C-alpha positions in Angstrom: 112.6 227.0 28.5 110.1 226.2 25.2 107.2 227.4 27.0 105.5 229.3 29.2 103.1 226.7 30.9 106.8 225.2 32.4 106.9 227.7 35.0 104.1 226.8 37.3 105.7 223.7 37.8 108.6 224.6 40.2 105.7 226.3 42.4 102.7 228.5 43.0 104.4 231.9 43.0 106.3 233.6 40.7 107.8 237.1 42.1 107.7 240.3 40.0 110.8 242.4 41.2 111.9 245.9 40.2 115.4 246.5 41.0 116.0 250.1 41.6 120.4 249.5 42.5 122.5 245.9 40.1 124.8 245.4 43.4 121.2 244.4 44.5 120.4 241.9 41.8 122.5 238.8 42.6 121.8 238.6 46.5 118.1 239.3 45.9 117.8 236.8 43.1 120.3 234.5 45.6 117.7 234.8 48.5 114.7 234.0 46.0 116.3 231.3 45.0 117.5 230.1 48.9 114.4 229.4 49.8 113.0 227.8 47.0 111.9 230.3 44.7 113.7 229.9 41.0 111.3 231.6 38.3 111.8 235.2 38.7 110.2 237.8 36.9 112.5 241.3 36.7 110.8 244.1 35.8 111.8 246.5 33.3 110.4 249.5 35.0 113.9 251.1 36.0 116.8 252.5 34.7 119.2 249.0 35.5 116.3 246.4 34.8 118.5 244.9 32.1 121.9 245.4 33.5 120.2 243.3 37.2 118.8 240.8 34.8 122.6 240.6 32.5 124.2 240.2 36.1 120.9 237.3 37.4 122.3 235.5 34.1 125.7 235.2 35.1 125.9 234.6 38.4 122.8 232.3 39.9 122.6 229.6 37.0 119.5 228.3 39.1 117.1 230.8 38.7 114.3 230.8 35.6 114.7 234.2 34.9 112.4 236.2 33.1 111.5 240.3 31.7 108.4 241.7 32.8 107.0 244.8 31.2 108.3 244.3 28.1 105.6 246.9 26.1 107.2 246.3 22.4 109.6 244.1 20.0 112.7 245.9 21.0 112.2 245.5 25.0 111.9 242.4 23.9 114.7 241.9 22.4 116.6 243.7 24.8 115.4 241.1 27.7 116.8 238.3 25.8 120.2 239.7 25.2 120.3 240.2 28.5 119.4 236.3 29.4 116.0 236.5 30.0 114.6 232.9 29.3 110.3 234.7 28.8 109.2 237.7 28.6 106.2 239.5 30.7 103.8 242.0 29.1 101.2 244.2 31.0 98.8 243.6 27.8 98.7 242.1 24.7 99.3 243.4 21.2 100.3 241.6 18.1 103.3 242.9 17.5 104.8 242.1 20.8 103.6 238.7 20.3 104.7 238.4 17.4 108.4 240.1 18.5 108.4 237.3 20.6 107.8 234.0 18.7 110.4 235.7 15.8 113.7 235.3 18.6 112.2 232.3 20.4 111.2 234.1 23.4 108.0 232.4 24.9 105.7 235.5 26.8 103.1 234.6 29.5 101.5 238.5 28.1 98.4 240.1 30.4 94.6 240.2 29.5 92.4 242.2 32.2 88.9 241.3 29.4 87.6 238.6 27.9 88.2 240.4 24.1 91.6 240.7 25.2 92.2 236.3 25.7 91.2 236.4 22.6 93.6 238.0 20.9 95.3 235.9 22.6 94.5 233.2 22.1 93.9 233.9 17.7 97.5 234.2 18.4 98.2 230.7 19.6 98.9 231.7 23.7 96.8 230.2 26.5 99.0 230.6 29.7 98.3 233.9 30.3 98.8 236.9 33.0 95.7 237.9 34.4 96.1 242.1 35.3 96.2 244.0 37.4 93.8 240.7 39.5 92.7 243.2 41.4 91.5 246.0 40.8 90.5 244.2 37.2 88.0 241.8 39.1 90.4 239.6 41.2 88.2 235.9 41.5 85.0 236.5 40.3 85.8 237.8 37.0 88.4 234.8 37.1 85.8 232.2 37.3 83.3 234.3 34.9 86.1 233.4 32.0 86.4 230.0 32.7 83.2 229.9 31.1 83.7 230.7 27.4 87.4 230.0 28.2 87.8 226.2 28.7 90.7 225.7 28.0 92.3 228.9 29.2 94.8 228.9 32.2 96.1 231.9 34.3 98.4 233.4 36.5 97.1 236.5 38.2 99.6 239.4 39.0 98.4 243.1 40.8 97.2 243.4 44.5 97.9 239.4 45.8 99.3 238.9 49.0 100.3 236.1 50.6 97.1 235.9 52.5 94.5 236.2 48.8 97.1 234.1 46.9 95.8 230.2 48.4 92.5 231.4 47.0 93.3 232.1 44.5 95.6 229.4 43.6 92.1 227.3 44.6 90.5 228.3 41.0 91.1 225.6 38.7 92.2 228.5 35.7 94.5 229.4 37.7 98.3 227.3 37.5 100.4 230.4 39.4 99.7 234.2 40.6 102.4 236.9 40.3 102.9 238.5 43.5 105.9 241.4 44.8 105.0 241.0 48.9 107.7 238.0 48.6 110.4 241.1 47.3 109.6 244.2 49.9 111.2 247.3 49.2 112.3 248.2 51.9 113.9 244.6 52.5 115.7 245.1 49.2 116.6 249.0 50.6 118.1 247.5 53.7 120.0 244.5 52.2 117.9 242.1 54.3 118.3 239.2 52.4 116.8 236.5 54.5 114.0 238.4 55.3 113.5 237.6 51.2 114.5 234.1 51.9 111.9 233.4 54.6 109.2 235.2 52.5 109.8 233.0 49.0 110.0 229.9 51.9 105.7 230.5 52.5 105.7 231.2 49.4 106.7 228.2 47.9 104.9 226.5 50.6 101.2 228.0 49.5 99.5 225.1 47.1 95.9 225.0 45.9 
């Protein structure tokens, strides 16, 4: 993958995935792909995240696998080494941007303010994660950002669910949204992969 702007072409929702047990990684990814959701963001929030990414990269070739919660150059390198083809960061720093460019890892950086949008744009990034979407102003904030930044598009993430996602996706400057509702912790813990496949189908059917 050359650019994160390719991601929205695969569907309207990118699942934000937290994996606590390595053995859940492959069946979880397979369940999402079975439901039509190929773009997966595995957050680097747990001790087993990199092992989970490695396992999915090996066993689920149809997945377009990204690492979330990338906060440093070391995180970016580890994510790429594990098999990620893109990175997602909760915020943006020039050092993370430079690290991802240097290793050829497309970055979807997080922003919550106009200043952060400008910083990311200054480094050549115009597809940005708006995070935490609901807490940072939600739809009114995205509408406000559209004025001064008509050339920027967003992936709002944080606090979005199956009910509110269509409202975000209807905005002209929103290409895709991120959501953790596709992989409920109780479903993962119990191995209810059929439920996750069904949630993936519902998410994939969302359209602006």
